[in-house]
C-alpha positions in Angstrom: -12.8 -12.8 13.2 -10.3 -12.1 10.5 -8.5 -8.8 10.6 -9.5 -8.0 7.0 -13.1 -8.4 8.0 -13.1 -6.2 11.0 -15.1 -3.4 9.5 -18.2 -5.0 7.8 -19.9 -2.0 6.3 -20.2 -2.1 2.6 -18.7 1.4 2.1 -15.5 0.4 3.9 -15.3 -2.8 1.8 -15.6 -0.7 -1.3 -12.9 1.7 -0.3 -10.7 -1.2 0.5 -11.2 -2.6 -3.0 -10.3 0.7 -4.6 -7.3 1.2 -2.3 -6.1 -2.3 -3.2 -6.4 -1.6 -6.9 -4.4 1.6 -6.5 -1.8 -0.2 -4.4 -1.5 -2.7 -7.2 -1.1 0.0 -9.8 1.7 1.5 -7.8 3.3 -1.5 -6.2 3.3 -4.3 -8.8 6.2 -3.2 -10.9 9.9 -4.0 -11.6 12.2 -3.0 -8.8 14.7 -1.4 -11.2 15.3 2.3 -10.9 12.4 2.9 -8.5 14.2 5.2 -6.1 14.5 8.6 -7.9 16.9 11.2 -6.5 15.2 14.3 -5.2 17.8 16.4 -6.9 17.1 15.3 -10.5 13.4 14.5 -10.5 10.3 16.0 -8.9 7.7 14.1 -7.0 5.3 14.0 -9.9 7.8 12.2 -12.1 8.6 9.8 -9.3 4.9 8.8 -9.1 4.6 8.8 -12.9 7.5 6.4 -13.2 6.0 4.0 -10.6 2.6 4.1 -12.2 3.7 3.5 -15.7 5.7 0.5 -14.7 2.9 -0.9 -12.6 0.4 -0.7 -15.6 3.0 -2.4 -17.8 3.3 -5.4 -15.5 -0.4 -5.6 -14.6 -1.3 -5.5 -18.3 0.9 -8.6 -19.0 -0.9 -11.2 -16.9 -0.3 -14.0 -19.4 3.5 -13.7 -19.2 3.9 -13.3 -15.4 3.2 -15.8 -12.6 1.7 -14.9 -9.3 5.0 -15.5 -7.6 6.7 -13.0 -9.9 4.1 -10.4 -9.2 4.3 -10.9 -5.5 8.0 -10.6 -5.6 7.8 -7.4 -7.6 5.2 -6.1 -5.2 7.5 -6.7 -2.2 10.5 -5.1 -3.8 8.6 -1.9 -4.7 6.9 -1.7 -1.4 10.3 -1.8 0.4 12.0 0.5 -2.1 9.3 3.0 -3.1 7.5 3.4 0.2 9.0 4.4 3.6 8.1 1.3 5.6 9.2 2.7 9.0 7.0 5.7 8.7 4.0 3.7 7.5 4.3 0.8 10.0 4.7 3.1 13.0 1.8 5.3 12.0 -0.5 2.3 11.4 0.3 0.9 14.8 -0.3 4.3 16.5 0.0 4.6 20.2 0.5 0.8 20.6 4.0 1.1 19.3 5.1 2.9 22.4 3.3 0.5 24.6 4.8 -2.6 22.9 7.8 -4.4 24.4 11.0 -4.7 22.4 10.2 -8.3 21.5 6.7 -7.3 20.3 8.1 -4.4 18.2 10.6 -6.8 16.5 7.8 -9.3 15.8 5.7 -6.6 14.3 8.5 -5.3 12.1 9.1 -8.9 11.0 5.5 -9.6 9.9 4.3 -6.2 8.7 5.7 -6.3 5.2 4.6 -9.9 4.7 1.1 -8.9 5.8 0.8 -5.9 3.5 2.2 -8.0 0.6 -0.2 -10.8 1.1 -3.2 -8.5 1.6 -2.7 -6.7 -1.7 -1.2 -9.5 -3.7 -4.5 -11.4 -3.2 -6.1 -8.7 -5.3 -3.9 -8.9 -8.4 -6.9 -9.8 -10.6 -8.6 -6.6 -9.7 -6.7 -4.8 -12.4 -8.8 -4.5 -15.6 -7.1 -2.0 -17.9 -7.4 1.1 -15.7 -5.3 4.1 -16.8 -3.2 6.1 -14.3 -3.0 9.9 -14.9 -1.3 12.6 -12.9 -3.2 15.8 -12.5 -1.0 18.1 -10.4 1.4 18.3 -7.5 0.8 20.4 -4.4 3.1 21.4 -1.7 1.8 20.3 1.7 2.3 22.2 5.0 2.9 18.9 6.8 6.5 17.7 7.1 7.4 19.4 3.8 5.5 16.7 1.9 4.3 16.9 -1.7 0.8 15.7 -2.6 0.7 14.2 -6.1 -2.9 14.3 -7.3 -3.9 11.7 -9.8 -7.0 9.9 -11.0 -7.7 6.4 -12.4 -9.8 6.1 -15.5 -11.8 3.0 -15.8 -12.2 1.3 -19.2 -15.9 0.7 -18.6 -16.4 4.5 -18.2 -17.9 6.2 -15.2 -16.4 8.8 -12.9 -12.6 8.7 -12.4 -11.3 7.7 -9.0 -9.3 10.5 -7.4 -6.1 9.4 -5.7 -3.5 11.5 -3.8 0.0 10.2 -3.1 1.8 11.8 -0.2 5.5 11.9 -1.1 8.3 12.8 1.2 12.0 13.3 0.7 13.8 10.9 3.0 17.6 10.2 2.9 17.9 12.2 -0.3 15.2 10.3 -2.3 11.5 10.3 -2.7 9.3 7.9 -0.8 5.5 7.4 -0.6 4.2 7.7 2.9 0.5 7.4 2.3 -2.1 6.8 -0.4 -5.4 8.7 -0.2 -8.4 7.4 -2.2 -11.4 9.7 -2.5 -10.5 11.3 0.8 -9.8 7.9 2.6 -6.3 7.3 3.8 -4.8 3.8 3.3 -2.8 4.3 6.5 -5.9 5.4 8.5 -7.9 2.4 7.2 -5.3 -0.1 8.4 -4.8 1.9 11.7 -8.5 1.5 12.6 -8.4 -2.2 11.8 -5.2 -2.8 13.8 -6.5 -0.9 16.8 -9.7 -2.9 16.8 -7.8 -6.2 17.0 -5.4 -5.0 19.6 -8.3 -3.8 21.9 -9.9 -7.2 21.6 -6.9 -9.5 21.7 -4.0 -7.6 23.0 -0.7 -7.0 21.3 0.3 -10.7 21.2 -3.1 -11.8 19.9 -2.8 -9.1 17.2 0.6 -10.4 16.1 -0.8 -13.9 16.0 -3.7 -12.6 13.8 -1.2 -11.0 11.4 0.8 -14.2 11.1 -2.3 -16.2 10.5 -3.4 -13.9 7.7 0.0 -14.2 6.1 -0.1 -18.0 6.2 -3.8 -18.2 5.0 -3.3 -15.9 2.1 -0.1 -17.6 1.1 -1.9 -21.0 1.0 -4.8 -19.5 -0.9 -2.4 -18.1 -3.6 -0.7 -21.5 -4.0 -4.0 -23.3 -4.4 
């Protein structure tokens, strides 16, 4: 069973599609000037900058190749999101149980896995508009919640999205994306735990590597 197909319910699949779209809106942008200083810009402007650049790239499909988009995705994932916080949370209690070799293997494959999962959904973007509504101070870790919504060109209700932003090493980083009450991190955490319970840590790592390879071949073909 593929890791992306672990949860078969339609509602989860729908949430994944929306999360993927929002990840694209935020990830698929130029890497230049992504990391804003916490001293000269607030969290809302940080997210606004990422979102505007994402829409600019996604709206120019004819002039960008898949490889260019995937490269931009990887750069912004590494620079705009705090990978250590995200990857550790997603693995949950299994991080403490893993050996040093397993931890290193997980760190090596995690970014590749996330890049390939969301890069495969590049065509999901269809002219959606990204708007910031407000910022709210959180009582958890001093984070700021940037509340936004996505307006669809076909009409219908906007999709509500919250970005959890944290100041780390003097700059803003996204540590979670919450779509209509569903956390991107929690969604992957449930999936990862399911595979580890069935296959063990080594089997889980093999599954991640297999997904990276399979999605890479699919993109090329």
